[in-house]
N, C-alpha and C positions, 0 to 999 in steps of 0.2 A: 458531274454529272446529275442527270436529272434525279432530284431525290425520291421520285415513284418509281424510279425502276426498283426492282428487287432480285438478289443474288439466287440464280438457278440451282443453288445446292453447298455443301459446305466445301473448301479447297482442301487440296491436299495436304499431307502432315508437313513434307518437307517446305513449303511455301509460306504453313502457319507458323513452324517451329525455326526452320532455319532463317528464312527472310523476315519473318516476323510481320507477315501480314494478316490483317482479320477478314472474315469474311464479307464485312462492308467495304471496305477500302478497295474500291470497283478503279478508282482512278491510277492506282500502283501498276495496274496491269495494262489496263482498256484506255489512259489519259484519260484527257478533259472530253473528248467527242465520243470515244467509245469504240471506234475502228482501228485505230493504230495501236493492233496489238503488238507487232513487232518493235516498236518503237519503246513500248511497256517492257516487253520482255529485256531492250536491249539496256534497260536501266540497270540490272543486275547481272546480265549474260553479254555484256559488252565483246568479247571477245567472239562469241559465237555468231553474235548479230555481224562483224566485222568478217567472219569467214563469208555469210551469205553475202554480203554484198560486195565482196572482192572476188567472188567464186573459187576459194580455197579451200581446202579443208575437206572435211567431210561434210558438213553442212553446205558449203558453198556448192558441191556437184549435184544437190536435190534441186530437181524442177521447181518444185514449191518451196523450197527452204525457208522462204519470208512467211511463210504461214506454219507459224509455229504449233496453232490450235490442231491442224491436223495429226499430228504424232502425240504431242505432249498434251492430250486433252483435260482438260479442267473441271469442278466443281462435280466431281465423282465422290467425294468423300475422302477423310482423313486414310481410309487404308487403298487408296486408289494410288499405284506407283505410277511416278510419269516416267520413268527410264526402266524397262521392262521388257522382256523377249516379245510382246506384241507389238512395242513401239520400233523395234529394231526392223522387224519385218515392214511395216508401215514404211521404212524407209529403204527396203528392197534386201535387206539380211534376214534372211529367214534363219541361218544358223550362226548365231554370233561366231561359235569357237570356229567354224569355217571362213570367216572373215580373213581376205588374203590383204588387207589395206589399199585395195584397189582405188586409184587415182591419189593416194596421199604421198606419191615419192618415196615409200618404203616399201616394197615389195616384198613379201616373209615367203624367203626361200631358205633351202637348208635346215639349219637346226631351229629357225625361228619357226620356220611351217610348223614344227610340231608343240611349239609353248603356247598353255592356254594363257587368253587374255591377262587373265589378273598376275601372271608372273612377270609381266613388265609396268600395267595398270593395276596397282594393289587395290584402287577403290572403284574399279571396273562393274563391280556388283554388289555393290552397298547401298541399301535404301536409303539412308539419309547422310548426305552430306556434311562435314562440319564446316564451318565457316573458313573459307581459303584452300579447301580441299578440292579437286579436279578429278573427274572421272577418266579421262582421256586425254585433254591438253595438257600441255604443261612440260612432255619431253620431248627431246630433240632427237636426230638421227644420227646423232655422234656416238660413234662406240664406244668412247670413254665415260658416256653419260650414265651406262647399265655395267659396262665391265671394266676391271681393272687395267689398266694400263701399262701392260709390263715395260713399256718402253719409257714411263715418265714423261711423256710428251715431248720426248727427244726425236719422235720420226711423226711427219707431218699428216700422213695417209694410210690407214690401216689398210685399205680396199688393195692397197698397190702390193701386197704382198698376202693377203688373207681375201679369204672369200667363204662365204656361210657354207656352200655346199660340201666343204670336206674341214675334217678340224683341225682346229685353230692351227695346231702345232706344224701341220704339212704345207704351209706358206704356197698354197696351190698356184698363185698368181706371180711367184719370183722365180726367176731364172737367173742362177749364178753366173760370173763371169764367165767369157770362153776361154780368157787365158788360164782358169781354174776351173774347170768342168768336174763336176762331181761325178765320178765313176769308179767303177769297181768297190773297194773295202769304204771310199768316202761317201758313195751313195748310200742315202737313207739314215745318216747322221744327224742328229738334232744340230740345229744352229749353234747353241750356245756349246757344244762340243770343243767347235773351234773358236766362235766369237764368244767368249766368254765377259759375263756382265763386267764393267767398271774395270776393263782395262784395254789396252790403246786400240786393241784389233775387234772390241765390241761393236755388236750392229749397229749402235747408236753413231759411233765415231765415223763408221763406212758411210753414213748417209752427208757427211760433212764433209770430211778429208781421210781418201783413202790410203792407206799404210802401202807402203811397197810390196810387190808379190812375195809371199813366204816360198822356202824352200822347205824339202822334208825334215830337217835339221830342228827347223824353228818349230816345229811340233814334236818332234819325235825324237827320243835319246837313242843315237845310234852307241852301238857297242865297238865301234873300232878308234884305234889310235890316230892321231893326227899323222904319222908315219905309214900307217898301214893306208890311209887314203891318197888318191891321187891329188897333184895341186890344183885340181880342179872337180872337189867331190861331187858324181852325180849318183844318187842311189837307186837311178831306174837304169844304170848301165848294168847293175846285178839283180835289181826285186822289179816287180812288175805290180800293178794294182788292179788285176783284174779279178783278185780273190782268190788265184792259184797258188802254188807255192812261192813261199817268200825268197829263198834262197833256190840259187843255181850251182849246178857241178863247179868247183873248185880242182885245181890242179894240186899238187903235192907241195907244201910249202918247205923251204929252206929252215935250218934252224934261225936263220936270222930275219925271215920273213915272220916266224911263230913267233919269235921274240918280240916283233915290231906290232903285233896283235896282242899283246900284254901277257903274254904267258910265254916267258922262256921255259925252254928244255933244260933243266938243270936237273942235276943227280937228284932222285933216281929215276924221274921222267926221260931224260936223254937216251935211256934202254929201251923204249916202248914202241913198239908198233901202234901207227896212227888208230887203229880198229880197235886197239884195247881201251881207246878215250872215244872215239869218233866211231860211234857203230852207226850201221845202216837203218834207216827208220822205215824201209820197206824191204821184205825179204826176196821182193821179186825183181828187185834193182840191183844192179851188179853193185856190190860193197864197195869196190875201190873207185867207182864214178861216181853215182849219185847217192846223195845225203840229203835228209832234209835238214836244214840249217839249226831248226830250233832246237832239234833233238841231238844232232851230232856236233855241233858247234854252238854251246849253249853261253858261250861268254864268260867261260872259266877263269878263273883267276889262280896264279900260282899257289895262293896261300888259302885257297876254297877247297880244303881238302873233301870234306863232305859232299862236294858236285860230282864227287868219282867215286869215294870210297864211303862205302857201308861204316855207318857211325855203330863203332863196337859198343857204343854206351848207351844206344837205345834211345837217344834226343833227350839223355838227363840234363845237359848243359845248353839247350837251345836257350833257355831262359836267363843263362848266366853273362855276366857282364861283356864276355868275350861275344856270343852267341854259339851259334851251333856249327859254325865255320873256323871258329879259334882252336883248333887243335894244337896249334903251336903254342898255346899257354901253357900246355902241360907236356908235350911232347918235341923233340928235335925236328928239324925241318930234314934231315937227311936219314933218320932211323925213329920207327914208333915205338920202340922198347930198346933199353929202358925208359921208362918216363922221368920228366924234369922235374915234378911237384915235389919242393922240398918243405921243409918245419913252417918257411915263413911264409909259403903258399897256403899252408894249410892254416896257420893262424889267420890269415885274412879270408880265409874261409866261414871264419866264425867258429872257431872250433883249435885251442893251442892244444899242439901236444909236447906235453911236460911229463917229467916223473916216469913211471912205468910206460907211460901211453907213447913216449918218444921212440923206445925202442922195439915196438910194436909193429909186426907187419901188418901191411894195407888190407890184406886178406882177413885179418882177426877181426877187423870191425864191417869191411864193406864185401858182404857177403852175396852169394848167388841165391835167390831165393829157392827152400826146399822145395816148393812144387813146380818149379820150371824142369820141363824136358830135358832129358840128357842129353848135354853137349850144346844146348840152345839158351841157357840161363844169361842174362845179364846180370852183372858183378853191380849192384845199387852204390853208387856213391851221392846222386844228389839227395837231399830229403831223406839223409841219414838220422837217424835220431841220435840225439848226443847226450840224453839224459844216461846215468851209470847204469839203472835197470836197463836199458835197451842192450847191454851187453854183458852185464853182471847180474846174478841172482840176488835177490833180496834177501839178504842177511835178517832183516826186521820182519820177512816174511807179510809185507804189505801196509803195515802199521804206520808208519809216518808216509803213505802213498795217499791212503785211503782219510789222510788230512790234510793233503794236500803240500806236506813239509819234506818233499821227499828228493830235497836237494843234500845229497849225500855230503857237497864240499862243506857244509855246515858245521860238521863233525870230524869229516875225514879228508885226507889229501891223497893226492896222488903220486907221492913219493913212499908212502907208508899207510895202507888204511887201518892198520891195528892200532894206531894212535889216534887216539878222540881226545878233540878240542871240547873246550869247556861247554857242558852240556847245558840247557836250559828247559828242565822239566815244563815249565808251565808253557813255554812258547813251542816248545818241540812238540810236546803230547798234547796241548791246549788244558792240563789239567795242572793247578799250582797245588804245592805243597805246602800246607798250610796245616796248623794246630799239630795234632798228635800224628799226621802224614810228614810233618816236616822232621818230626824227631824219631820216624822209624827208619829202620834199614832197608836198602833197596832190596834182599834177600825176603823182606817179610812180603811184599805183593809179587816179587820175581823170584820164584823157586827157583833155585839151580836145577840142571838139569841133572838128570843119572849119568850122563854120558856126553859128548862132547856132539854137537851138530856138525854138518858138511864143511861149516867155516871154521870150525875148532873151537866152538862159543859154550860154554855152560850158563849163561845166562837164561835165565828163567823168562819166559812168553807169557804175557797175561791172555789167559785164554777164555776169560768172560766175555759174552758179549754184550755188548750196549759201549756209547758213548763212554770217555774215561770219566768226564765230571758227572755222570748218573752216579749215585752209590750203589743202586742195585748191581752194578756192574762188578762189583768185587765183595758187597755186602749182601748179606741176604735180607730180605725185606720181612721184616717182625709185623709189618702190618697186614702181610698178605694180599698187597696191591690193593688194601681199600682207600688209598688215597690218591691213586694214579688218575692221570687226567684222561680225557677222550684219544687221545693218542698213547694212552699205556704209560704213560711219563712219572715220576713220581718227584716232588719238589721236597726231598727229607728237609731242606734249609730254611723252610718255612716254619719247622719246629725246633730243628737241630742245628747244633754246630761241632763243625771238627775239633775243637777244644773238649767238648765233655758232652756225650752223645744223651746221658741220661737226663741231661737239662732241657726242659721244655720252652722253648723258647716265641712268645707271644701265641701261644696255641688259644686259640678262640673256638668252644666248641660250636657254638652257635652258627659262626662263620666259615669254619672250616669242614665241623660233621654236618652241619646242616641240621643240627637239632641243639635248641636251646633248652639249657640244663635250669630247670625251674621247682620250685615247691620240694617235696622230698628226691627229686633227681640229683639236686643241687648239693642235697647233705650226703650223699652216698659216696664211697671210694670209688677209683674208675674199675677195680678187678671185681667190681659187685656187677657189671654191664660185660666188663671186657675181660674175662677170666679163664676160659678155654678156647683153643681154636675152631670154628675160626673167629679171631676175637673182635675183629670189625666188620668183617666181609658178611654178606647176608642179609642185614640188617635193615628191614624197611623202617626207617627211624619216625613216621607218621601212623605206625600200626602198633598199637601198645603188645599186640599177640606175639611180635617178633622178640619180645624178652620176656613176657607175664603170659600165663596160663590163661586160657579163654575159661573164666567161670561159667560161662555160660553155654559152654558146649557148641561155638557156632550158633546158638538160636539167635543171635541178631546180626549174623552173615560179618561184612565188613563195615559196619555201622562203626565210626569213632568212638573208644570209650569216654571220651571228654565230655558227650552230651549225657551222660549221668554221673561220671564221674570226674575227682580232681585228680592234677599228681600232687596235690598238698595231701589229701586224704581219700582212702578207697570207699568210703561212704557216700551212700546212695545221696545224690543231690539235685529233686526235682525232677523224679522219675514220672511220666505220665503212663499210667497201665493203659488207659484206653488208646493213646497215642501210637505206643511202642508195640502194643500186643493186639489192638485191635478189638480188645474184651474190656469193656466199663466195668468196674467195681462199684456196683450200687448194692443195697439191700442187705442181704445178710452175707454179701462178700465184701463189702465194703469195712465189718466188723472182724474179718478174719485175718489170721497172721500169714505174712509170707508162706511161711514154712508147712502152714498148713495146706496148702497146695503144691508148694514147690519145694517136698521134702527130700528129693534127688535131682540127678542132672538130667531126667527125662524131659523130652521137650512136648509141651500141652499144647491141645488144640482148644476149640472153644466149644464143644458140644459138653453139654451134661455130663455123658459119660464116661467123659475123660476122667471125672473126678469122683463123680456121685455111681453108687450102683443101680441098675435099674430091676427098682423092684414089679414092675409088670413084666418080667423076663419079655419084653421084645413085643407086648401086643399092641403096642401103639407105635410101633416103627413104621416109618413111610419112607419106602427105598431102603439107603443104608443110613439113616439117621433117626432119631427119635425125637420126636416135636414135642418136649415137657412144657415149651412156655405158652402152649395152647390151653394149656390147664392150671399149670403153676406159676407163681412168681418168685421172683430174690427178696422182694420184699414182704415183711409180717412172717405167719407160719406157711408150712409145705402143703397145707391141705389145699386141696383141689378147689381152691374159692374162685376159680374162672371156668369151672365146668359146667354147663347147661343140658341137662338128659335132654330136653325136648331138641335142642340144637346140634347138639353134637353126637347122639347116639341115634340108632335107627329105631328105638322105641321112646314114643312120648309117656310122660307120665300121667294117666289121667287121675280122678279124684280118688277111686279105687287104691292106686298105686304112688299117689305120690307122697304119703306119710309114712310108706314103709322104709324100713332101716336100707343101706345099701346091701349090706351081708345077709338080708333076705332072699336076695337074688344072685347076688355075686359072692360066692362062698370060695373058701378056700380049694384049690387044684392042685394033684403034680402032674409035671410035664414027664414027657418020655424021659428026659434028660434027669428027672431025677428032683428038678427044682419045684418048689413049692412057692406057692403066689394065689392073689385073690383072682378070679378068674371072673374076665368082663368082656371079654369076645373072644371067639364066637360065640354068640345065645342065640337061641331062637326067639321068634316075635311071637309066636303063637302060643295061648292060653295052657294048652296043652304042654308045651316045653317046659314050665314051669311045675304046672298045678297035678296033683295025682286026685286020691280020694281022701286023703288025709293030712296031716300037719306033723312037721317036723319038729322037734321038742327045741330044736336050736334055734328055731325061730323067734321063740318066746321071750319079750323084753327087749326087743332089739328094733323098734320100731322106730323111725326120724320123720320128724313133724317139721314143716315148713313154717308154720307160724310161732305164737308166743310157747313157752313150754317146755320147747326142745324135746327131750327122747320121751316117749307115752310109755306107762306102766303097762302091768300084765293086764288088768281088765280091759285096756284099750286093745291089746292085742287077742283076746279072747272074743271078744265083741268081732272084730275081724275076721278070724276063724270062722264063727258062727254065719257070717253072711256069705262069705266062700263057700261054707258048705253047702249052704243052701243053694246057691247059684249054681254049684257043681251038680246036686243032686236033680233039681228043677232040669237043667240041662241032658242028664242022662236020660 
């Protein structure tokens, strides 16, 4: 192709991926001259091109089938689908699901018309076909190409019998032979009901070689003996096929004819009237003329007692070896009573009657249920319990039944119940007698009864609850359940033996009590901790207070004592006052002894007044607390070394007041409650609140200077008085 020609656009994904054609491979589809597109397509789609050329198939019906590009336009990009709904519309198929295969010699009718395309053509809507996959081609019009052939290829043409308009099993196109028309009860039967597969008369065999015509007895079992039938039996002489009554009225038979039917009228049946066995099926018909054969003549046999007689045993022997009709296995042919079931028969039934059982009447074991209505109950024979307890009361009160060792024959016999065979205590009770148990007398555990029981026994019963191997069944638990597991069971043998209970075997306090004995605990006697009830219960072994009094009266809550103490010595080791009490010890507190604050068991808080008296009787209280630290500290002396009169009081000290002693203004006062303290507040801030026209003697010699020299002398106070007096007189 001319190298100057340029592709009009990218080709579709199906050609690019499936065929491996690149956008520049123009010759792959357009050929060398670029005009023969059909030839180019045929290089990959040879089958489709052949259909176009031979005028067959879907593409062969199209008037312009050779113009591939009309429907399958290329160069529209990788997302463009060459086979989609618009393509079918260009070919004249507006709705693909409604397409009926017109012109393809396979019309869609019947069940096929309702199928979707993809049910036969799985790739019908697939966007990108894999190599070798076909969208519609590749199928044949043979039924077996889609459907399983029930005849396994032995019949040549499915359409000869089956069609598409009706269900497959109805064989709409098949006509049965005129020699055996399907009429009456034969009509509507499935073919395989008469022509079973893999038999001489199967449908497949009929297609090749027809067997001889069948008679009624070839398919149906007839109830008549050969003597009863005519030399040339013809069922239709008495029976019809129209679906009506299968039998017609018959005259009274002679004893010989009756015997020929297979049922001889021997005693006691020879004295009966016909109607006692053959009753009318329809009360509107004459009982001596018309009978429904199936009801009045059911083909009974002479030994089939249950076909006429009600079963007095209520069907108990229906599953027996003789079946429900074998009454003669136990009863005489001519008389129902007395029965003929002897000891040999009873042994074959699975229960030997010997000893006292051999002379016992049947009704003693085979009883009528107590809840049965009067006169209507059926005596039970089948499934009668064969255990001793089903007839006899348990002299052991269920002791061995609970253990599953209720076989009385292991100790007793049917000849003499009182004679006890060798008794194995371990096997029969599950409790081996060992150690002191083996030496003990039976009466030690089985205390004799004060009076005989219903069986004349004085042997004592074990009344305690629990399995025999559990020690607490007989012995009191001296540990009061302390070593019981989650199910309440105690394994005494883990520490004790039956030889000597006081000997502790392999007891590990850490393992068995979950508490390791260390330090002082390892040196004390057991009774020191386990003395009074409850000796072993109720102790939280990880909580010291379970055994020891809390010297701190709960001050530290549930905190482990081992954080301050050891089990070797009670002395305090590594106690951090700040960490455990949130009160660090500094200054004077660090020098104090513990008992200075903790004299009793009272719980202390961290406020100063919890230990120290408030000498200011609440004057500096803020809310509910005193802020002592605002003026005082725990280091050095207690004097108010942090107090600044200018910052902390409402009255600033000017040059006239600065050298005064505190007591000059703050004097002793008595509260309403009788307490005496230096008064600090409330005080007035006006001059007249403190100064009059004279001075008190108790102000003398109490001046306090802020510079060197400390206290001032008498001359200084006199000079101050003189100045203040002049100011007061002048103000006056």
